[in-house]
C-alpha positions as CSV (number, residue, x, y, z in Angstrom):
1,X,0.0,0.0,-0.3
2,X,3.0,2.5,1.2
3,X,4.6,1.7,-2.5
4,X,1.5,2.0,-4.3
5,X,0.6,5.5,-2.8
6,X,4.1,6.7,-3.3
7,X,3.8,5.8,-6.9
8,X,0.8,7.6,-7.3
9,X,2.3,10.5,-5.3
10,X,5.2,10.4,-8.0
11,X,2.9,10.4,-11.0
12,X,1.0,13.1,-9.6
13,X,4.2,15.2,-9.2
14,X,5.7,14.3,-12.3
15,X,2.1,15.7,-14.2
16,X,2.4,19.1,-11.9
17,X,6.0,19.6,-12.9
18,X,4.7,19.6,-16.8
19,X,2.0,22.0,-16.1
20,X,4.5,24.0,-13.8
21,X,6.6,24.2,-16.7
22,X,4.2,25.2,-19.1
23,X,2.8,28.2,-17.0
24,X,6.5,29.5,-16.6
25,X,6.9,29.0,-20.4
26,X,3.6,31.0,-20.9
27,X,4.9,33.7,-18.5
28,X,8.2,34.3,-20.2
29,X,6.4,34.3,-23.9
30,X,4.0,36.8,-22.6
31,X,6.9,39.1,-21.9
32,X,8.2,38.4,-25.2
33,X,5.4,38.9,-27.6
34,X,4.6,42.2,-25.9
35,X,7.9,43.3,-26.0
36,X,8.1,42.4,-29.5
37,X,4.6,44.4,-30.3
38,X,5.5,47.6,-28.1
39,X,9.1,47.8,-29.3
40,X,10.8,47.5,-32.8
41,X,10.0,44.3,-34.3
42,X,12.3,41.6,-34.2
43,X,12.9,38.2,-36.1
44,X,14.9,37.1,-33.0
45,X,12.3,37.5,-30.8
46,X,9.6,36.2,-32.7
47,X,11.2,32.9,-33.3
48,X,12.4,32.4,-29.5
49,X,8.6,33.1,-28.9
50,X,7.8,30.3,-31.2
51,X,10.4,28.0,-29.8
52,X,9.2,28.5,-26.1
53,X,5.5,28.2,-27.7
54,X,6.6,24.7,-28.9
55,X,8.5,23.7,-25.6
56,X,4.9,24.4,-23.8
57,X,2.9,22.5,-26.1
58,X,5.0,19.5,-25.6
59,X,5.0,20.0,-22.2
60,X,1.1,20.3,-21.6
61,X,0.9,17.1,-24.5
62,X,3.1,15.1,-22.4
63,X,1.0,15.8,-19.2
64,X,-2.0,14.9,-20.9
65,X,-0.6,11.5,-22.5
66,X,0.6,10.8,-18.9
67,X,-2.7,11.3,-17.1
68,X,-4.4,9.3,-20.3
69,X,-2.0,6.4,-19.5
70,X,-2.0,6.1,-15.9
71,X,-5.9,6.8,-15.6
72,X,-7.0,4.6,-18.4
73,X,-9.6,7.2,-20.4
74,X,-8.6,10.5,-22.2
75,X,-8.5,13.3,-19.9
76,X,-11.5,15.2,-20.6
77,X,-13.7,14.1,-17.8
78,X,-13.8,17.3,-15.2
79,X,-12.7,21.1,-15.3
80,X,-9.2,20.7,-14.6
81,X,-8.6,18.4,-17.6
82,X,-10.4,20.8,-20.1
83,X,-8.7,23.5,-19.1
84,X,-5.1,22.0,-20.0
85,X,-6.7,20.5,-22.9
86,X,-8.1,24.2,-23.9
87,X,-4.6,25.6,-23.1
88,X,-2.9,23.0,-25.3
89,X,-5.6,23.6,-27.8
90,X,-4.6,27.7,-27.9
91,X,-1.0,27.1,-28.2
92,X,-1.4,24.5,-31.2
93,X,-3.4,26.9,-33.1
94,X,-1.1,29.7,-32.6
95,X,2.1,27.6,-33.7
96,X,-0.4,26.8,-36.9
97,X,-1.2,30.7,-37.2
98,X,2.4,31.8,-36.5
99,X,3.5,29.3,-39.4
100,X,1.0,31.1,-42.3
101,X,1.0,34.8,-40.6
102,X,4.5,36.2,-38.9
103,X,2.6,38.7,-37.1
104,X,3.6,39.3,-33.8
105,X,-0.3,40.2,-32.6
106,X,-1.2,36.4,-32.7
107,X,1.3,35.4,-29.8
108,X,0.8,38.7,-28.3
109,X,-3.0,38.2,-27.7
110,X,-3.2,34.3,-27.5
111,X,-0.7,34.1,-24.8
112,X,-2.2,35.9,-21.8
113,X,-5.3,33.6,-22.3
114,X,-3.5,30.3,-22.3
115,X,-1.5,31.7,-19.3
116,X,-4.9,32.5,-17.8
117,X,-6.5,29.2,-18.4
118,X,-3.6,27.2,-17.2
119,X,-3.2,29.3,-14.0
120,X,-6.8,29.2,-13.1
121,X,-6.4,25.2,-13.4
122,X,-3.0,24.7,-11.5
123,X,-3.4,27.5,-8.9
124,X,-7.4,28.2,-8.3
125,X,-9.0,24.9,-8.7
126,X,-8.8,22.5,-5.2
127,X,-6.6,19.6,-5.1
128,X,-9.9,17.7,-5.4
129,X,-10.7,18.8,-8.5
130,X,-7.5,18.1,-10.2
131,X,-7.2,14.5,-9.2
132,X,-8.8,11.8,-11.5
133,X,-11.7,9.9,-10.3
134,X,-13.4,7.1,-12.1
135,X,-15.7,7.7,-14.5
136,X,-19.5,8.1,-14.1
137,X,-21.6,5.3,-16.3
138,X,-22.5,8.2,-18.8
139,X,-18.7,9.3,-19.6
140,X,-18.0,5.8,-19.9
141,X,-18.2,6.2,-23.9
142,X,-15.9,6.5,-26.9
143,X,-18.0,9.6,-27.4
144,X,-16.3,11.5,-24.7
145,X,-13.3,11.7,-26.8
146,X,-14.7,12.7,-29.9
147,X,-17.6,15.4,-28.1
148,X,-15.7,17.1,-25.6
149,X,-12.3,17.1,-27.8
150,X,-13.9,18.6,-30.8
151,X,-15.7,21.2,-28.7
152,X,-12.9,22.4,-26.5
153,X,-11.1,22.5,-30.2
154,X,-13.8,24.7,-31.5
155,X,-14.0,26.8,-28.4
156,X,-10.1,27.4,-28.9
157,X,-10.4,28.7,-32.6
158,X,-13.5,30.8,-31.8
159,X,-11.5,32.4,-28.8
160,X,-8.7,33.1,-31.1
161,X,-11.1,34.2,-34.2
162,X,-12.7,36.4,-31.7
163,X,-9.5,38.1,-29.9
164,X,-8.5,39.1,-33.1
165,X,-11.7,40.7,-34.1
166,X,-11.3,42.5,-30.6
167,X,-7.7,43.6,-31.4
168,X,-9.3,45.0,-34.9
169,X,-11.5,47.0,-33.0
170,X,-9.2,48.5,-30.7
171,X,-6.5,49.2,-33.8
172,X,-9.8,50.5,-35.8
173,X,-10.7,52.9,-33.3
174,X,-7.2,54.0,-33.0
175,X,-6.9,54.7,-36.6
176,X,-10.0,56.7,-36.7
177,X,-9.0,58.9,-33.9
178,X,-5.9,60.0,-35.3
179,X,-7.6,60.2,-38.8
180,X,-9.8,63.0,-37.1
181,X,-6.9,64.8,-35.3
182,X,-4.3,64.8,-37.7
183,X,-4.5,66.6,-41.3
184,X,-3.8,64.0,-43.8
185,X,-0.4,64.8,-45.5
186,X,1.9,62.5,-48.0
187,X,4.0,61.2,-45.5
188,X,0.8,60.1,-42.9
189,X,-0.9,58.5,-46.1
190,X,1.6,56.0,-46.3
191,X,1.7,55.3,-42.7
192,X,-2.4,55.2,-43.0
193,X,-2.4,52.8,-45.7
194,X,0.0,50.6,-43.7
195,X,-2.6,50.7,-41.0
196,X,-5.3,49.6,-43.2
197,X,-3.4,46.7,-44.6
198,X,-2.9,46.0,-41.2
199,X,-6.4,46.1,-40.0
200,X,-7.3,44.0,-43.4
201,X,-5.1,41.0,-42.6
202,X,-6.2,40.9,-38.9
203,X,-9.9,41.0,-40.0
204,X,-9.6,38.5,-42.8
205,X,-7.1,36.1,-40.4
206,X,-10.1,36.5,-38.0
207,X,-12.6,35.5,-40.4
208,X,-10.6,32.3,-41.1
209,X,-10.0,31.2,-37.8
210,X,-13.9,31.7,-37.0
211,X,-14.6,29.7,-40.2
212,X,-12.4,26.5,-38.8
213,X,-14.0,26.7,-35.2
214,X,-17.7,27.3,-36.6
215,X,-18.0,23.9,-38.6
216,X,-15.9,22.0,-35.7
217,X,-18.6,23.6,-33.2
218,X,-21.4,22.0,-35.4
219,X,-19.7,18.6,-35.3
220,X,-19.3,18.8,-31.7
221,X,-22.9,19.6,-31.0
222,X,-24.1,17.1,-33.2
223,X,-21.7,14.4,-31.9
224,X,-23.2,15.5,-28.1
225,X,-26.6,15.0,-29.3
226,X,-26.3,11.6,-30.1
227,X,-24.2,10.8,-27.1
228,X,-27.0,12.6,-24.9
229,X,-29.2,10.2,-26.9
230,X,-27.6,7.0,-25.8
231,X,-26.8,8.1,-22.5
232,X,-30.1,9.7,-21.5
233,X,-32.7,8.8,-23.9
234,X,-32.9,12.2,-25.7
235,X,-31.1,14.1,-28.2
236,X,-31.8,17.6,-26.6
237,X,-32.7,18.4,-23.0
238,X,-32.1,22.3,-22.7
239,X,-29.5,21.5,-20.3
240,X,-27.9,24.9,-19.6
241,X,-24.7,24.1,-21.6
242,X,-26.6,22.8,-24.3
243,X,-28.3,26.1,-24.2
244,X,-25.4,28.0,-24.3
245,X,-24.0,25.9,-27.1
246,X,-26.9,26.7,-28.9
247,X,-26.2,30.4,-28.4
248,X,-23.1,30.2,-29.3
249,X,-23.6,28.6,-32.5
250,X,-26.3,31.0,-33.6
251,X,-24.2,34.2,-33.0
252,X,-21.2,32.6,-34.7
253,X,-23.5,31.7,-37.5
254,X,-24.7,35.2,-37.9
255,X,-21.3,36.3,-38.1
256,X,-20.5,34.3,-41.0
257,X,-23.5,34.9,-42.7
258,X,-22.8,38.7,-42.6
259,X,-19.1,38.0,-44.0
260,X,-20.5,35.8,-46.7
261,X,-23.1,37.6,-48.2
262,X,-20.9,41.0,-47.4
263,X,-24.4,42.7,-45.7
264,X,-21.6,43.9,-43.0
265,X,-17.9,44.7,-43.3
266,X,-15.2,45.9,-41.1
267,X,-16.4,47.0,-37.9
268,X,-19.8,45.4,-37.6
269,X,-19.1,42.1,-37.8
270,X,-16.1,42.3,-36.0
271,X,-18.2,43.6,-33.0
272,X,-20.4,40.5,-33.4
273,X,-17.5,38.4,-33.3
274,X,-16.4,40.4,-30.0
275,X,-19.7,39.4,-28.2
276,X,-19.3,35.8,-29.4
277,X,-15.9,35.7,-27.2
278,X,-18.1,36.6,-24.0
279,X,-20.7,33.8,-25.3
280,X,-17.9,31.5,-25.8
281,X,-16.6,31.5,-22.1
282,X,-20.1,31.8,-20.7
283,X,-20.8,28.7,-22.6
284,X,-17.6,27.1,-21.7
285,X,-17.2,27.7,-18.0
286,X,-19.9,30.3,-16.6
287,X,-22.9,27.9,-16.8
288,X,-21.1,25.9,-14.6
289,X,-21.2,28.7,-11.7
290,X,-25.0,28.9,-12.4
291,X,-26.2,25.9,-11.6
292,X,-26.3,21.9,-12.0
293,X,-27.2,20.2,-15.2
294,X,-26.4,17.2,-16.9
295,X,-22.9,18.7,-17.7
296,X,-22.0,19.1,-14.4
297,X,-19.8,15.9,-13.6
298,X,-16.6,17.0,-12.1
299,X,-17.3,20.7,-12.4
300,X,-18.4,23.1,-9.9
301,X,-21.7,22.3,-8.3
């Protein structure tokens, strides 16, 4: 028994070490990316940030794999595990986007969210919520890995896309203010053109990422409905999580519809996507503080 407890404690310590390493790397990266944005853009800082992000993602991957091996199920059964997986998803998407787009703004807005989620998981949650426990009957299904992983990856994509829309609004407001305060001359016109190109780049990137997250959200909701019918005998029960997932879907459906038919351009769809940022967090985290539901296993009750 003593040896068993020692083995369990060593395993938990190993997992925690990888999480702590990831937290430290996110904190270092936050300073690197923000320095790169605030000061002169540096390719060296950009590459260093990418290397550190890869290291943090690997540390999170190892932590999740260890938890999967030791506990015998995909680690998405409680709030702690889902927060770690969400952090992994954010850092993984960041790596993909930075490979396609060298803008330092991507890391500058993604890293604080990753730092918040892993910090909340490791520092705020009680130890009882971090420990793995036997799955309740409803979670003993192959749908656990498919439904929950797809939903969280969709959250990561939608959060990142919405953050870019918020960044677009901030830069758009700054540009509009300067335009009203400064009389345009030839030199300023060149700067203005550069800012317009930056705004268009951020707006298009936001649109593409939300365009990735929305179909994943759709597939995740459908998979959840099938799983709910298998577990509870009903495809839809208006559980708080289900209701807010539908609201999230409608908000981003409206955003994509406005972009596809070009009914709105620029500021208006960015505002809608910014609203989506709040809605995603309510769906993912907020409903767990509002009351019990069918999705309350291992969460705040």
